N, C-alpha and C positions, 0 to 999 in steps of 0.2 A: 469490231467483229466482222468477219467476211460474210457477205450475203450468201444465201443458199445457192443461187445461180452462179456464183463466182467459181464453183467447183464443178468438176466433170468426172464421171466414172469412165475409165478406159481400161482396156485389157491389152497388155503387151504379150506377144507370143515369141517364145524362143524354142524352136524345135517342137517337142511334144509338151512343153511346159507353158502354162499360162500364168500371167501375173496381173490379177485385177488390182487396180489402184484408183484412188481418188486424188486428183491433182487440180491445181488452179487452172482455169481455162486459159489464162495467159501463158501457162507453162506446157500446154499440151504439145505444141510443135517441138519443143526441146525434147520432151520424152519420146516422141515419135522418131526424131532424128537420132537419139541415143539408141533406141531399139534397132534402127537401121544400121548404125555403126557397129553395134555389138554383133548383129547377124553377119555383117560383111566380114568382120575380122575373124569370127568363129569359123565361117565357111572357108576363109583363106587358110586357116591352120588345119582344118580337117582335110582340105584338098592337098596341102603341101607337106604335111607331116602325118602320114598314114599310120594306122595301128597304135594310136595313143588312146588312153582312157578318156572318157568324157571329162573327168576332173582335170586332166592335163590340158585338154583343149580349152577348158574354162580358165585355167590359170594363165595359159598363153594369151588368151583374149583379154583378160583383166590387166595383165602386165602391159600388153600392147597399148591399151587405152590409157593406162596410168602414165606410161612413158610419154605418150602424145600430150597429155595434160601438163606434165612437168615441163616439157619442151615449150609449150605455149606460155606457161607461166614465166619461163626464163626470158622469152622474147618480149614479154610485156613488162619487164622490169623498167620502171620509170626513173631509176636513179640517174642514168646518163642524161636524161632530159632535164631533170631538176638541176643537175650540176651545170649544164649549159645555160640554164635560165638564171641561175644565181647571180652572175655578174650583171645581167640586165636588170634584175630586181634591185640590186644595190645601186645601180646607176639611176634607176627610176626614183628610188627613195631619196637619193641625194638631190635630184632635181626638184622633187616635191618639197624637201626641207629648205632649199634655197629660196623658194617662192614665199615661204612664211615670213 
């Protein structure tokens, strides 16, 4: 069970909206960075695509962040690394078996 002081009450602000949250202390920085990213992307869309509804700006912002996340996931695919290491693992296992 987490200790009482392991959590922190923070308030994230998006325009006129406030979002009070209780987060783990270790995660506060990530939440603050997420708040900053959302504000940055929201401001980009409001500046570059005038006369849209608030909902449309929010959808644009969410889509932008989701696309970035999926792109990062794709670049973090470890399959190519595993495939390159497989022959080395086989060779290592072979060498270890010869020693027995």
